[in-house]
Structures are given as C-alpha cells and as structure tokens.
C-alpha positions in Angstrom: -54.8 -36.5 11.7 -57.0 -38.4 9.4 -59.1 -35.2 8.8 -56.0 -33.4 7.9 -55.1 -36.1 5.5 -58.5 -35.9 3.7 -58.1 -32.1 3.4 -54.7 -32.5 1.8 -55.9 -35.2 -0.5 -58.8 -33.0 -1.7 -56.6 -30.1 -2.3 -54.2 -32.2 -4.4 -57.2 -33.6 -6.3 -58.4 -30.0 -7.0 -55.2 -28.8 -7.8 -54.9 -31.5 -10.4 -58.4 -31.0 -11.7 -57.4 -27.3 -12.1 -54.2 -28.0 -13.8 -56.4 -30.3 -16.4 -58.5 -27.4 -17.1 -55.8 -24.9 -18.6 -54.6 -23.8 -21.8 -51.0 -24.1 -22.9 -49.6 -21.6 -25.7 -48.4 -23.1 -28.9 -46.0 -21.5 -31.1 -46.3 -22.0 -34.7 -45.9 -20.0 -38.0 -47.5 -19.3 -41.3 -44.9 -18.3 -44.0 -42.8 -15.5 -42.2 -45.4 -14.7 -39.9 -45.0 -16.1 -36.2 -48.3 -17.1 -34.4 -49.1 -18.1 -30.9 -52.3 -20.0 -30.2 -53.8 -21.9 -27.5 -54.4 -25.6 -26.8 -56.2 -27.6 -24.2 -54.4 -29.9 -21.8 -55.4 -33.2 -23.6 -53.2 -32.4 -26.5 -50.9 -35.1 -27.4 -53.5 -37.6 -27.3 -55.3 -39.3 -30.4 -58.6 -37.5 -30.1 -61.0 -35.7 -32.3 -60.4 -31.9 -32.3 -61.8 -28.6 -32.9 -60.1 -25.6 -34.3 -61.5 -22.2 -32.8 -61.3 -19.0 -34.8 -61.8 -16.2 -32.4 -63.7 -13.0 -33.0 -62.3 -9.7 -34.5 -60.1 -8.6 -31.3 -58.3 -11.9 -31.6 -58.0 -14.5 -28.8 -60.6 -13.6 -26.2 -62.4 -15.0 -23.1 -65.3 -16.6 -25.1 -62.7 -18.4 -27.2 -60.9 -19.6 -24.0 -64.2 -20.6 -22.2 -65.2 -22.5 -25.2 -61.9 -24.5 -25.5 -62.1 -25.6 -22.0 -65.8 -26.6 -22.5 -64.9 -28.7 -25.4 -62.1 -30.3 -23.5 -64.7 -31.4 -21.1 -66.6 -33.2 -23.8 -63.5 -35.0 -24.9 -62.3 -32.9 -28.0 -58.8 -31.3 -28.2 -59.4 -27.6 -28.9 -56.9 -25.4 -30.4 -57.5 -21.7 -30.5 -55.7 -20.2 -33.6 -53.9 -16.9 -34.0 -55.0 -15.3 -37.3 -53.5 -11.8 -36.9 -50.0 -13.0 -35.7 -47.5 -12.1 -32.8 -47.5 -8.4 -32.3 -50.5 -7.7 -34.7 -53.4 -7.7 -32.1 -55.8 -4.7 -32.6 -55.8 -2.3 -29.8 -59.3 -1.1 -30.1 -62.6 -1.6 -32.2 -61.3 0.7 -35.0 -58.2 -1.3 -35.5 -60.2 -4.7 -35.0 -62.6 -3.5 -37.9 -59.8 -2.8 -40.1 -57.7 -5.9 -39.6 -60.6 -8.3 -39.8 -61.8 -6.6 -43.1 -58.5 -7.0 -44.5 -58.6 -10.7 -44.0 -62.2 -10.8 -45.2 -61.2 -9.3 -48.3 -58.0 -11.1 -48.8 -59.8 -14.5 -48.2 -57.0 -16.6 -49.4 -54.7 -15.3 -46.8 -57.2 -15.9 -44.2 -57.8 -19.5 -45.4 -53.7 -19.8 -45.2 -53.9 -18.9 -41.8 -56.9 -21.5 -41.0 -54.8 -24.1 -42.6 -52.0 -23.5 -40.6 -54.0 -23.7 -37.5 -55.2 -27.1 -38.8 -51.9 -28.3 -39.6 -50.6 -27.6 -36.0 -53.9 -29.3 -34.5 -52.7 -32.4 -36.3 -49.2 -32.2 -34.8 -51.2 -31.9 -31.3 -52.8 -35.3 -31.7 -56.1 -34.5 -33.7 -57.8 -37.4 -35.7 -61.0 -36.0 -37.2 -61.3 -32.2 -36.9 -64.0 -29.4 -37.2 -63.9 -25.6 -37.2 -66.0 -23.4 -35.1 -65.6 -19.5 -35.1 -67.5 -16.7 -33.5 -68.3 -13.4 -35.5 -65.2 -12.7 -37.6 -64.1 -16.2 -36.8 -67.6 -17.3 -38.0 -66.6 -15.9 -41.5 -63.7 -17.8 -41.1 -65.5 -21.1 -40.6 -67.3 -20.5 -44.0 -64.1 -19.8 -45.6 -62.7 -23.0 -44.4 -65.7 -24.8 -46.2 -65.2 -22.7 -49.3 -61.5 -23.3 -49.3 -62.1 -26.9 -49.4 -60.0 -27.4 -46.3 -59.9 -31.0 -45.0 -62.4 -30.7 -42.2 -65.3 -32.8 -41.1 -67.5 -29.7 -40.7 -67.6 -26.1 -39.8 -69.7 -24.2 -37.4 -70.4 -20.5 -37.9 -71.7 -18.6 -35.0 -73.0 -15.1 -35.6 -70.6 -14.7 -38.4 -70.5 -12.7 -41.6 -72.1 -14.6 -44.3 -71.3 -12.6 -47.3 -68.4 -13.1 -49.9 -67.4 -11.0 -52.9 -70.0 -11.1 -55.8 -67.2 -11.9 -58.3 -66.3 -15.1 -56.5 -68.1 -18.2 -58.0 -70.2 -20.7 -56.0 -67.9 -23.9 -55.8 -68.8 -27.4 -54.4 -68.7 -27.4 -50.6 -67.5 -30.9 -49.6 -67.6 -30.3 -45.8 -70.8 -30.2 -43.5 -71.9 -26.7 -42.5 -73.9 -25.4 -39.5 -74.8 -21.8 -39.4 -75.9 -20.4 -36.0 -77.6 -17.1 -36.7 -79.0 -14.5 -34.5 -82.4 -13.3 -36.0 -81.9 -9.5 -35.2 -78.3 -9.4 -36.1 -77.9 -5.9 -38.0 -74.7 -6.6 -39.4 -76.2 -9.3 -41.8 -78.2 -8.0 -44.6 -80.9 -10.2 -46.2 -79.2 -10.4 -49.7 -76.1 -11.9 -47.7 -78.4 -14.3 -46.0 -80.1 -15.4 -49.2 -76.9 -15.6 -51.1 -75.3 -17.9 -48.5 -78.4 -20.3 -49.1 -77.9 -20.1 -53.0 -74.2 -20.8 -52.4 -74.6 -23.8 -50.3 -77.3 -25.3 -52.5 -75.2 -24.8 -55.5 -72.2 -26.1 -53.9 -74.4 -29.4 -52.9 -73.5 -29.0 -49.4 -75.0 -30.8 -46.5 -76.2 -27.5 -44.5 -78.3 -26.2 -41.8 -79.1 -22.9 -40.7 -80.4 -22.4 -37.1 -82.2 -18.8 -36.4 -82.3 -17.6 -32.8 -85.2 -15.3 -32.0 -84.7 -12.1 -29.7 -81.1 -12.3 -30.5 -78.5 -9.9 -31.6 -75.1 -10.1 -33.2 -73.1 -11.3 -30.1 -75.8 -13.2 -28.5 -73.4 -16.0 -27.2 -70.8 -13.9 -25.5 -71.3 -13.3 -21.7 -69.3 -10.0 -21.9 -71.4 -8.5 -24.5 -74.6 -6.3 -24.2 -76.2 -8.7 -27.0 -75.8 -11.7 -24.5 -79.0 -13.8 -24.5 -78.4 -16.7 -22.0 -81.3 -18.9 -23.2 -80.3 -18.7 -26.9 -76.4 -18.9 -26.2 -77.4 -22.3 -24.2 -79.4 -23.6 -27.2 -76.8 -22.6 -29.7 -74.0 -24.4 -27.6 -76.2 -27.7 -27.4 -76.8 -27.5 -31.0 -72.8 -27.1 -31.6 -72.1 -30.4 -29.6 -74.8 -32.1 -31.3 -73.1 -31.3 -34.6 -69.7 -32.0 -33.3 -70.5 -35.4 -31.7 -72.2 -36.3 -34.8 -69.5 -35.4 -37.4 -66.3 -36.3 -35.1 -67.3 -39.3 -32.8 
C-alpha cells in the first residue's frame, strides 16, 4: 500500500512539473491585426521577462524550447507573433517574401515588436529584454534602433544590415550580437556597417563570433547546428540577461 502511495505521489509531482513547463496561447493585437503569441506558465508574476522574436517561418520549436529554458532561469518568456493570425508562411519562398517585407518596412516591424512588449508588461514583466533568431535577430536590432524601452537586445545569427539611407542614431539599450563566423548571408560590409552604427550610436555593445558555425548554428533542427557553439551562445545569452535584468 505504501509503495502504491509513493508511486501515485510521484506521478502527481511529475504531472505538476510538466504542467509548470508549458506554454499558453495569448491573443493580442496590433492595429487591426489579430496576433497570437505564447507565454510561459509563470506569467502573472512580477518577474524579469524576455520577448522572443522567432525566425522567418514564425513561431517554431527553437523559440518554444528557448521560452521553456528561460522559464527555468526565472524569466517570463513571451514568443511574439510578428506575422499575425492567418499569415504564417507555408514554405521557404513565402517566408523569404514575408520576412523581407518587414525588414524593408522596419517601422511596421518595430510596431509589432512593441505590441509584444506591451502585452508582456500586462503579463507581469518588470525589466524586459528582447532576443531573436535569424529574422528575429534582425528584429532585436530594430528594437534597439527604434529606441524601444528594453534593457537590452540579443541578435542571434540575425541579419545585420539596414538601408543605407537610414541614419545612425543614438542607441540607448545594451546590444549583444551572436554571430556565426561562416554565415554566408551576412556580407562583410554589413558587419562593418553595424559596428560603425553601434559606435556612432554610442551603444554599450559586444559581438561574439563563433568559429566553424554557419547561419542557423543554434537550431538543432538545422543542418548548420553546431552543438558546442550553440551551448556557448546560450551561456553567453544567459550571462547577458542575468546582468541586465536581475
């Protein structure tokens, strides 16, 4: 009887743990566009928080895994919906077209990011940071360029370029760029241009470059995945977030 009781108790505890590590849908909006993000189960508490900007296909497994991992570190994590309900791309061509639209219309991208930040504040966020992967990494830089009220941003294998006719303005938030050394999608002129932009903006910035790493080196589902460098990048992300949010 005692053995059966212990088994039942363990089952309950494991079930509660599993429930604690889950993501809840959150409906919100920006303008007339309905949006649907995901938030960790610790929302509603007053905690430091991280807004996650997903890659070009929209909310994916890497973003979800990151959110759950951040929850374990004591952060509320909210995955933003950039494209909006009914607009998720069906393939790579559609993803490229839609993400390019927001990269070019950066003000619309900044508004979608701000909508996520506004929602995250309602969910209990105290201090907030933005991190993003690929297309989302570009978004993290746009949060800094747009002067959005966050403590810091992390651009993870994101696009670094901006239109040449855009001026280099003051950047008040802290910036961490995690850059794969062999990223064929980033030109040297874009890399150098970002450094100039950050310096002219008098930003508190750092760029960490990871050897033997191609574009999507942090994503286990990608052929570019480099587990050693992905682990280092994650540790660097946590070091940065703990510094600026706790």
